[in-house]
PLY file of the C-alpha trace (Angstrom):
ply
format ascii 1.0
element vertex 229
property float x
property float y
property float z
element edge 228
property int vertex1
property int vertex2
end_header
0.07 0.15 0.12
1.46 3.36 -1.39
-0.92 5.61 0.20
-3.02 4.83 4.42
-4.62 7.48 5.86
-6.90 6.49 9.01
-9.18 7.66 11.32
-7.60 11.05 10.08
-9.23 14.34 11.64
-8.52 18.15 10.83
-9.84 21.03 12.87
-9.16 24.65 12.44
-7.72 26.71 15.24
-10.98 28.73 15.78
-12.63 24.80 16.42
-14.15 24.10 13.20
-13.80 19.83 11.90
-13.23 19.87 8.40
-12.27 16.20 8.38
-13.46 13.78 10.63
-12.76 9.37 10.20
-11.34 9.93 7.32
-10.18 6.55 5.94
-8.25 6.29 2.24
-5.86 3.72 0.51
-4.09 4.13 -2.28
-1.83 0.96 -4.00
1.11 1.44 -6.21
0.28 2.34 -9.43
-3.30 3.26 -8.37
-4.99 6.41 -9.67
-7.75 7.83 -7.48
-9.85 10.26 -7.67
-10.98 12.50 -4.41
-14.46 14.18 -5.48
-15.88 16.35 -3.59
-17.70 20.04 -2.78
-15.87 23.46 -2.27
-14.78 23.38 1.61
-15.45 19.67 1.68
-11.38 18.86 2.93
-9.91 18.07 -0.16
-6.98 20.49 -1.07
-6.39 19.95 2.88
-6.45 16.19 2.34
-3.58 16.70 -0.13
-1.77 19.13 2.47
-2.29 16.57 5.47
-0.04 13.93 3.36
2.96 16.17 2.86
2.65 17.65 6.13
2.15 20.82 4.98
-0.16 21.12 8.15
-0.82 18.41 11.13
-3.77 16.54 11.92
-5.14 16.38 15.75
-5.76 12.52 15.11
-5.00 10.04 12.77
-2.74 8.11 11.16
-0.93 8.98 7.57
1.39 6.48 5.51
3.21 7.61 2.40
5.50 4.52 1.21
5.62 3.32 4.53
6.84 6.54 6.06
4.64 7.27 9.20
4.04 11.40 7.48
3.70 12.65 11.20
6.45 11.00 13.35
9.20 11.86 10.36
12.27 13.78 10.98
12.68 17.15 8.87
15.20 15.86 6.75
13.87 12.30 5.98
10.72 14.80 5.58
12.31 16.55 2.60
13.78 12.84 1.17
10.09 11.01 0.95
8.73 14.82 -0.91
11.16 14.78 -3.61
9.80 11.31 -3.84
6.09 12.88 -4.72
5.11 15.00 -7.50
2.58 17.58 -6.38
0.81 20.27 -8.25
-1.17 22.54 -6.20
-4.14 23.95 -7.15
-3.42 27.17 -7.85
0.88 27.32 -8.87
2.28 30.12 -10.29
3.37 30.36 -14.05
6.84 30.45 -14.04
9.06 33.01 -16.12
11.12 30.00 -18.01
10.03 28.17 -20.87
8.63 24.75 -20.25
11.70 22.73 -21.11
14.31 25.26 -19.32
11.84 24.60 -16.32
12.13 21.50 -16.41
16.15 21.22 -17.21
16.61 23.77 -14.10
14.04 21.34 -11.39
15.96 18.48 -12.41
19.82 19.53 -12.02
18.76 21.32 -8.77
17.98 17.51 -7.64
21.62 16.50 -8.60
21.00 14.83 -12.81
23.35 15.48 -14.89
22.74 17.61 -18.07
22.62 15.18 -20.16
19.96 12.89 -18.61
18.15 16.05 -17.05
17.55 17.21 -20.88
16.77 13.93 -22.00
13.79 13.56 -19.23
12.73 16.74 -19.92
12.88 15.78 -23.61
10.71 12.58 -22.76
8.16 14.02 -20.66
7.58 17.11 -23.21
6.82 14.00 -25.77
4.96 11.73 -23.64
2.26 14.83 -22.50
2.57 16.12 -26.33
2.72 19.54 -24.26
3.89 22.33 -26.62
4.56 22.04 -30.19
7.74 23.91 -31.99
6.40 27.32 -32.29
5.54 27.32 -28.63
9.14 25.85 -27.49
10.67 29.73 -26.78
7.22 30.58 -24.54
7.05 31.39 -21.00
4.95 28.93 -19.38
3.22 32.08 -18.47
2.75 32.91 -21.75
0.53 29.84 -22.73
-2.80 29.25 -22.10
-4.67 27.27 -18.82
-4.22 24.02 -20.52
-0.94 24.28 -21.48
0.25 25.58 -18.60
-1.61 22.95 -15.50
0.26 20.78 -18.47
3.37 22.30 -17.88
2.69 21.65 -13.31
2.40 18.49 -14.19
5.19 17.95 -16.32
7.51 19.76 -13.86
5.58 17.10 -10.94
7.04 14.36 -12.54
9.74 14.77 -14.72
12.08 13.30 -11.73
10.03 10.13 -11.91
8.31 10.00 -8.44
6.68 7.34 -6.92
3.22 9.33 -6.10
1.33 12.57 -8.00
-0.89 14.72 -6.19
-2.57 16.53 -8.82
-5.09 19.26 -6.94
-8.52 20.63 -9.42
-6.78 19.47 -12.50
-9.52 20.64 -14.54
-11.18 23.84 -12.06
-11.07 26.75 -14.57
-10.79 25.15 -18.05
-13.06 24.83 -21.09
-14.42 21.59 -22.56
-11.52 20.96 -24.99
-9.13 22.25 -22.78
-10.10 19.91 -19.41
-9.63 17.02 -22.08
-6.87 17.87 -23.49
-5.70 17.79 -19.42
-7.17 14.57 -19.16
-5.49 13.38 -21.94
-2.22 14.08 -20.83
-2.87 12.52 -17.78
-4.13 9.09 -19.10
-1.46 8.83 -21.13
0.98 9.40 -18.44
-0.69 7.23 -16.07
-0.36 4.44 -19.49
3.28 5.58 -19.51
4.51 5.81 -16.59
2.20 3.86 -14.39
2.86 5.75 -11.35
-0.08 6.14 -8.68
-2.07 9.22 -8.93
-3.90 11.18 -6.19
-6.52 13.84 -7.84
-8.53 15.71 -6.36
-11.78 17.90 -8.13
-15.40 19.17 -7.17
-15.92 17.83 -11.27
-17.99 14.98 -11.14
-18.26 14.58 -14.33
-14.84 14.64 -15.59
-13.48 12.32 -12.26
-16.17 10.15 -14.22
-14.32 10.04 -17.34
-10.82 9.53 -16.21
-9.74 6.05 -15.40
-9.85 6.39 -11.63
-11.06 4.87 -8.86
-13.66 7.36 -7.24
-13.87 8.39 -3.03
-16.50 10.92 -2.33
-16.10 13.32 0.17
-18.55 15.67 2.32
-19.31 16.89 4.96
-15.66 16.07 5.96
-16.24 12.53 5.37
-16.00 10.44 3.35
-19.42 9.32 1.32
-20.60 6.04 -0.53
-22.01 8.47 -3.39
-21.18 11.82 -4.72
-23.33 14.58 -3.40
-25.43 16.33 -5.45
-23.61 19.41 -5.18
-20.79 17.90 -6.85
-22.75 17.39 -10.65
-19.93 20.34 -12.50
-18.92 20.51 -15.46
0 1
1 2
2 3
3 4
4 5
5 6
6 7
7 8
8 9
9 10
10 11
11 12
12 13
13 14
14 15
15 16
16 17
17 18
18 19
19 20
20 21
21 22
22 23
23 24
24 25
25 26
26 27
27 28
28 29
29 30
30 31
31 32
32 33
33 34
34 35
35 36
36 37
37 38
38 39
39 40
40 41
41 42
42 43
43 44
44 45
45 46
46 47
47 48
48 49
49 50
50 51
51 52
52 53
53 54
54 55
55 56
56 57
57 58
58 59
59 60
60 61
61 62
62 63
63 64
64 65
65 66
66 67
67 68
68 69
69 70
70 71
71 72
72 73
73 74
74 75
75 76
76 77
77 78
78 79
79 80
80 81
81 82
82 83
83 84
84 85
85 86
86 87
87 88
88 89
89 90
90 91
91 92
92 93
93 94
94 95
95 96
96 97
97 98
98 99
99 100
100 101
101 102
102 103
103 104
104 105
105 106
106 107
107 108
108 109
109 110
110 111
111 112
112 113
113 114
114 115
115 116
116 117
117 118
118 119
119 120
120 121
121 122
122 123
123 124
124 125
125 126
126 127
127 128
128 129
129 130
130 131
131 132
132 133
133 134
134 135
135 136
136 137
137 138
138 139
139 140
140 141
141 142
142 143
143 144
144 145
145 146
146 147
147 148
148 149
149 150
150 151
151 152
152 153
153 154
154 155
155 156
156 157
157 158
158 159
159 160
160 161
161 162
162 163
163 164
164 165
165 166
166 167
167 168
168 169
169 170
170 171
171 172
172 173
173 174
174 175
175 176
176 177
177 178
178 179
179 180
180 181
181 182
182 183
183 184
184 185
185 186
186 187
187 188
188 189
189 190
190 191
191 192
192 193
193 194
194 195
195 196
196 197
197 198
198 199
199 200
200 201
201 202
202 203
203 204
204 205
205 206
206 207
207 208
208 209
209 210
210 211
211 212
212 213
213 214
214 215
215 216
216 217
217 218
218 219
219 220
220 221
221 222
222 223
223 224
224 225
225 226
226 227
227 228
């Protein structure tokens, strides 16, 4: 089991319970989508998995590591085994190829290997055409930017991808482009994917196992308010 969350509870400093007795499991190579309305705690759940914040109760195991008990250096090592796309990433003032190579060099890859990995992930995601190669990420359209951040998250071959709201703010065509990219990535690399979305219809079109989150708890069926395109 790659991710195992048990009896998870999170309460804000103001006393509001956001998550209560949440259980979640993700196997190696599995694609899971947490679906829920705004404010259900989906983004919070992803943040808890990388210990951006800590729960009041429960156990969180990621890659056989107890997140709540890891020392800072071990936590950094674990985070480097993950790929993370937050809900609102800031577009970089670099081309996507330069951004990929820069990240890989920072992670310790040799120049030739960094360029090869960057080229491979761009081909896999069918990300940019020749005329886009010299454009900054901030100049690309919304679906391309989503795919750019997806490429940045997976270029170092993580064991788990965390993707928050992959379809938010996109047109029908744009959401399909992102879903196609995710599908090619899943088929090409078979890494585990855990994504969170309010868009039930797009989650259902994916190859993911769906988990429903509402009122702070995992539910058996989708809330009606998740019927968002």
